[in-house]
LUMDOKOL-867298 format. One record per residue (C-alpha): residue number from 1; residue in one letter; x, y, z. Coordinates in steps of 0.5 Angstrom, whole numbers. Layout:
REM LUMDOKOL-867298
+-----+---+-------+-------+-------+
|   k | r |  east | north |    up |
+-----+---+-------+-------+-------+
| NUM | A |     X |     Y |     Z |
...
+-----+---+-------+-------+-------+
//
This chain:
REM LUMDOKOL-867298
+-----+---+-------+-------+-------+
|   k | r |  east | north |    up |
+-----+---+-------+-------+-------+
|   1 | X |   -14 |    62 |   438 |
|   2 | X |   -15 |    57 |   432 |
|   3 | X |   -23 |    56 |   429 |
|   4 | X |   -27 |    51 |   430 |
|   5 | X |   -30 |    49 |   423 |
|   6 | X |   -34 |    44 |   420 |
|   7 | X |   -30 |    40 |   416 |
|   8 | X |   -34 |    43 |   409 |
|   9 | X |   -34 |    50 |   411 |
|  10 | X |   -26 |    50 |   412 |
|  11 | X |   -26 |    50 |   404 |
|  12 | X |   -27 |    57 |   401 |
|  13 | X |   -32 |    54 |   396 |
|  14 | X |   -37 |    50 |   401 |
|  15 | X |   -37 |    57 |   405 |
|  16 | X |   -39 |    60 |   399 |
|  17 | X |   -44 |    55 |   397 |
|  18 | X |   -47 |    55 |   405 |
|  19 | X |   -47 |    64 |   405 |
|  20 | X |   -51 |    63 |   398 |
|  21 | X |   -56 |    58 |   402 |
|  22 | X |   -57 |    62 |   408 |
|  23 | X |   -58 |    68 |   403 |
|  24 | X |   -63 |    65 |   399 |
|  25 | X |   -67 |    63 |   405 |
|  26 | X |   -67 |    70 |   408 |
|  27 | X |   -69 |    72 |   402 |
|  28 | X |   -75 |    67 |   401 |
|  29 | X |   -77 |    69 |   408 |
|  30 | X |   -78 |    76 |   407 |
|  31 | X |   -81 |    75 |   401 |
|  32 | X |   -86 |    70 |   405 |
|  33 | X |   -86 |    76 |   411 |
|  34 | X |   -88 |    82 |   405 |
|  35 | X |   -94 |    78 |   402 |
|  36 | X |   -96 |    73 |   407 |
|  37 | X |   -96 |    76 |   414 |
|  38 | X |  -103 |    74 |   415 |
|  39 | X |  -107 |    79 |   414 |
|  40 | X |  -112 |    77 |   409 |
|  41 | X |  -118 |    81 |   406 |
|  42 | X |  -125 |    77 |   407 |
|  43 | X |  -130 |    81 |   403 |
|  44 | X |  -137 |    81 |   404 |
|  45 | X |  -141 |    78 |   398 |
|  46 | X |  -145 |    85 |   398 |
|  47 | X |  -139 |    89 |   396 |
|  48 | X |  -136 |    83 |   391 |
|  49 | X |  -143 |    84 |   387 |
|  50 | X |  -142 |    91 |   387 |
|  51 | X |  -136 |    92 |   385 |
|  52 | X |  -137 |    87 |   380 |
|  53 | X |  -143 |    90 |   377 |
|  54 | X |  -140 |    97 |   378 |
|  55 | X |  -134 |    95 |   375 |
|  56 | X |  -133 |   100 |   369 |
|  57 | X |  -135 |   106 |   374 |
|  58 | X |  -128 |   105 |   379 |
|  59 | X |  -123 |   105 |   372 |
|  60 | X |  -121 |   112 |   370 |
|  61 | X |  -119 |   113 |   362 |
+-----+---+-------+-------+-------+
//
């Protein structure tokens, strides 16, 4: 049974480039969903002001 591949995938360099692009796209998607999955923090003004005023108390040496 013969494989019917597009012309660019019949060459070894074309397969390597296609594989590299596919892996890079998967990594980009994984990074996107790891950091930007829609869980946004919506702080209120009082908690931000309290954090700014008492910023020295929250840090430890």
